[in-house]
C-alpha positions as CSV (number, residue, x, y, z in Angstrom):
1,M,0.0,0.0,0.0
2,K,1.3,3.3,-1.0
3,E,0.4,6.8,0.2
4,V,0.3,9.7,-2.2
5,T,-1.0,13.2,-1.9
6,A,-4.1,14.3,-3.7
7,T,-1.9,16.5,-5.9
8,E,0.4,13.6,-6.8
9,A,-2.6,11.4,-7.6
10,A,-4.1,14.1,-9.8
11,R,-0.9,14.7,-11.7
12,G,-0.3,11.0,-12.3
13,F,-3.8,9.6,-12.3
14,S,-3.4,7.5,-15.4
15,A,-0.2,5.9,-14.0
16,L,-1.9,5.3,-10.7
17,L,-4.8,3.5,-12.3
18,T,-2.4,1.4,-14.4
19,A,-0.6,0.3,-11.2
20,V,-4.0,-0.6,-9.6
21,E,-5.2,-2.5,-12.6
22,R,-2.0,-4.2,-13.7
23,D,-0.2,-4.7,-10.4
24,G,-3.1,-4.9,-8.0
25,E,-1.7,-2.0,-5.9
26,T,-3.6,-0.1,-3.4
27,F,-3.1,3.7,-2.9
28,F,-4.1,5.8,0.1
29,I,-4.7,9.4,-1.0
30,T,-3.9,12.1,1.5
31,R,-4.8,15.8,1.8
32,G,-3.2,17.9,4.5
33,G,-1.6,14.8,6.0
34,R,-4.9,12.9,6.5
35,V,-6.0,9.9,4.4
36,I,-9.1,10.9,2.6
37,A,-9.5,8.1,0.0
38,R,-8.4,4.6,-1.0
39,I,-8.0,3.4,-4.5
40,E,-7.7,-0.3,-4.9
41,P,-8.6,-3.1,-7.4
42,A,-12.3,-3.7,-7.6
43,A,-13.5,-6.9,-6.0
44,G,-14.3,-9.6,-8.6
45,T,-17.7,-11.1,-8.8
46,S,-19.1,-14.2,-10.4
47,G,-22.3,-15.9,-11.3
48,A,-21.8,-18.3,-8.5
49,A,-21.8,-15.5,-5.9
50,V,-25.1,-14.2,-7.3
51,K,-26.6,-17.7,-7.3
52,A,-25.6,-18.2,-3.6
53,L,-27.1,-14.9,-2.7
54,L,-30.4,-15.8,-4.4
55,R,-30.5,-19.2,-2.7
56,H,-30.0,-17.4,0.7
57,F,-33.2,-15.5,0.3
58,P,-36.3,-17.6,-0.4
59,P,-38.9,-16.5,-3.0
60,D,-41.6,-14.2,-1.6
61,E,-44.9,-16.1,-2.2
62,H,-46.9,-12.9,-1.7
63,W,-45.0,-10.8,-4.2
64,A,-47.2,-11.4,-7.3
65,G,-50.3,-10.6,-5.4
66,E,-48.8,-7.4,-4.0
67,L,-47.7,-6.4,-7.4
68,G,-51.2,-6.9,-8.7
69,V,-52.6,-4.6,-6.0
70,I,-50.0,-1.9,-6.8
71,R,-50.9,-2.1,-10.5
72,G,-54.5,-1.8,-9.6
73,L,-53.8,1.5,-7.9
74,L,-52.3,3.0,-11.1
75,T,-54.5,5.3,-13.0
76,T,-54.2,6.4,-16.6
77,Q,-55.0,9.8,-17.9
78,D,-56.6,10.2,-21.3
79,R,-55.2,13.1,-23.2
80,Q,-56.4,14.7,-26.4
81,W,-53.4,15.4,-28.6
82,P,-53.7,18.5,-30.7
83,A,-54.3,17.8,-34.4
């Protein structure tokens, strides 16, 4: 993990992003001696993770009925378009 000032990060932003993407580096951005941000590689995701999440939450058996009620509350407005 490297620490760089906001000014350094701004001046070398492309190189900083390349180091994050290619080398997996993490940078702490400082301003006035305080860390204000962290730039790091994005966490990877997979279809397996999504499937596991969906399995964790069972289907809502009332959802379709509730959706029907909500749709029934919608109103339409007839408008006459100018000719």
